[in-house]
C-alpha positions as CSV (number, residue, x, y, z in Angstrom):
1,X,0.0,0.0,0.0
2,X,1.4,3.4,-1.0
3,X,2.1,5.9,1.9
4,X,0.0,9.1,1.7
5,X,0.1,12.6,3.2
6,X,-2.6,15.0,3.9
7,X,-1.6,18.5,2.7
8,X,-2.3,21.7,4.6
9,X,-3.7,24.9,3.1
10,X,-2.5,28.4,4.1
11,X,-6.1,29.6,4.4
12,X,-7.1,26.7,6.7
13,X,-9.1,25.1,4.0
14,X,-9.2,21.3,3.9
15,X,-6.0,19.8,2.4
16,X,-5.9,16.9,0.0
17,X,-4.6,13.3,0.4
18,X,-1.8,12.7,-2.0
19,X,1.0,10.1,-2.5
20,X,3.9,10.8,-0.2
21,X,6.4,9.9,-3.0
22,X,4.8,12.5,-5.3
23,X,4.7,15.1,-2.5
24,X,8.4,14.6,-1.8
25,X,9.3,14.8,-5.4
26,X,7.5,18.1,-5.9
27,X,8.6,19.5,-2.6
28,X,12.2,18.8,-3.3
29,X,11.8,20.3,-6.9
30,X,10.2,23.4,-5.4
31,X,12.7,24.0,-2.8
32,X,15.6,23.4,-5.1
33,X,14.3,26.0,-7.6
34,X,13.5,28.6,-4.9
35,X,17.0,28.0,-3.3
36,X,18.7,28.3,-6.6
37,X,16.8,31.5,-7.8
38,X,16.2,33.1,-4.5
39,X,12.6,33.8,-5.5
40,X,10.5,32.6,-8.4
41,X,7.2,33.6,-9.8
42,X,4.6,30.9,-9.7
43,X,4.2,31.1,-13.4
44,X,7.8,30.6,-14.0
45,X,7.9,27.7,-11.5
46,X,5.1,26.0,-13.2
47,X,6.7,26.3,-16.7
48,X,10.0,25.0,-15.4
49,X,8.4,22.1,-13.6
50,X,6.4,21.0,-16.6
51,X,9.5,21.1,-18.7
52,X,11.9,19.4,-16.2
53,X,9.6,16.8,-14.9
54,X,7.5,15.8,-18.0
55,X,9.3,12.4,-18.3
56,X,9.7,11.9,-14.5
57,X,6.4,12.5,-13.0
58,X,3.1,10.6,-13.3
59,X,0.1,12.8,-13.0
60,X,-0.8,16.5,-13.5
61,X,2.4,18.4,-12.7
62,X,0.6,21.8,-12.4
63,X,-2.0,20.4,-10.0
64,X,0.5,18.7,-7.8
65,X,2.8,21.6,-7.9
66,X,0.2,24.1,-6.6
67,X,-1.0,21.6,-4.0
68,X,2.5,21.1,-2.5
69,X,3.4,24.8,-2.9
70,X,0.3,25.7,-0.8
71,X,1.3,23.1,1.7
72,X,4.8,24.5,2.0
73,X,3.2,28.0,2.6
74,X,0.9,26.7,5.3
75,X,3.9,25.0,7.0
76,X,5.8,28.3,7.0
77,X,8.6,27.0,4.6
78,X,7.6,29.3,1.7
79,X,6.3,32.8,1.7
80,X,4.1,34.2,-1.1
81,X,4.5,37.9,-2.3
82,X,2.6,39.8,-4.9
83,X,4.1,40.8,-8.2
84,X,2.7,42.9,-11.1
85,X,1.4,39.7,-12.7
86,X,0.4,37.0,-10.2
87,X,2.7,36.1,-7.3
88,X,6.1,34.8,-6.4
89,X,7.5,32.6,-3.6
90,X,10.7,32.6,-1.7
91,X,12.0,30.7,1.4
92,X,11.0,32.2,4.8
C-alpha cells in the first residue's frame, strides 16, 4: 500500500490526500528551484516544472505543484508575495 500525506492549506481550507512519493518529489523540486533562484514567480515555476519533470512524473504536474506549494506555505517554509502579474514565492 502506498504511503500518503494530507496536505495543509494556508487559508485553513481542507487539504488533499496525495501520494507521499509525489509530495516529496514536488517538494524537493520546489525547494531546489527557490533556493537556486532566490525567489521565483509561480508562473515561471510551473513552466520549469512542466519542462523538467515531464518524463519523470506521473500525473498532472501543475495540479500537484500548486498543492505542494500551498502546503509549504501553510507550514511556513515558503512565503508568497505579490508581483505585477500574479505572485512569487521565496523561502521564509
